[in-house]
C-alpha positions, 0 to 999 in steps of 0.5 A: 434394114434399121432398127424398130423403134418402140411403140408406146400405147398410153390412154385411160383404162377401156381404152384397148391398149393391151389387145390393140397392143398385141394386134399391132406386135403381131401384124408389125412382128415385133415383142409385146408388153404390158405394164401390169403383166409385167408388175404380176409377174415380177410381184407374182402377186396381182394388180389388186393385191400389189394396191391392197399391200402397198397402196396406189403409191406403191403401185405407182412405184413398181409400175415406174420401175417397170417402165424405164426398164421396157422402154430401154428396151429396142423395137417393142410395144409397151401398152402402159397402165392410165395412170403411169403419166403420172409421173414425170419421170416415166413421161419423159422416159416415154416421150423420149424412147419412143414413140408414144400413142394416146388411145382416146376412148369416151367415158360412156366406152371406158364404162362398158369395157369396164363395168364389170372389171373386177381386176381395176382398182381405182373403180372397187369401192368407188362408190361411181365408177362412172364418176371416178372415169370422169375425174381421172379423165379430168385429171389425166387427159392433159398429161396423155395429150403433153407426151403422145405423138399421135392421138387415135380415138378407140371408141366404134372401131375393132382392136385390129382397125385401129391398129391398122391405122396406127400403123399407117399412121406410123408409115411402118 
């Protein structure tokens, strides 16, 4: 049997990348990784701490390194951080080294899913979280679309249903 290609999940925070990625990995018998979890594992600190100490630029540099390392593996599913696509290098690596699935979600769903989550540094102390989500969507939406091989809307579907839809789309 041919080696399975990598599947990279991109999209905004609250789209369900990690949850859907775990379902995909389970159904396809592939290894699952999450860039935020990998950064936490490597630094020994949570994402909020990395943001506090190193700022967003420091965090993005770490994220770029993790994406470079992880995308060189074969047959993995990788859930990326919502802002990883700000890096042209990361966009190029994701695009060249696997199948990129853009998990799309509405601002309303993002807001509902992230409202009580204290692990979202870009939404902490930002004044109006909904407005911040809209700004991020305007900035990042075109970048997600630029590298997406497939787009799947996650709004009114369970993670398992989205995972099944992705498997069907990819013909796995």
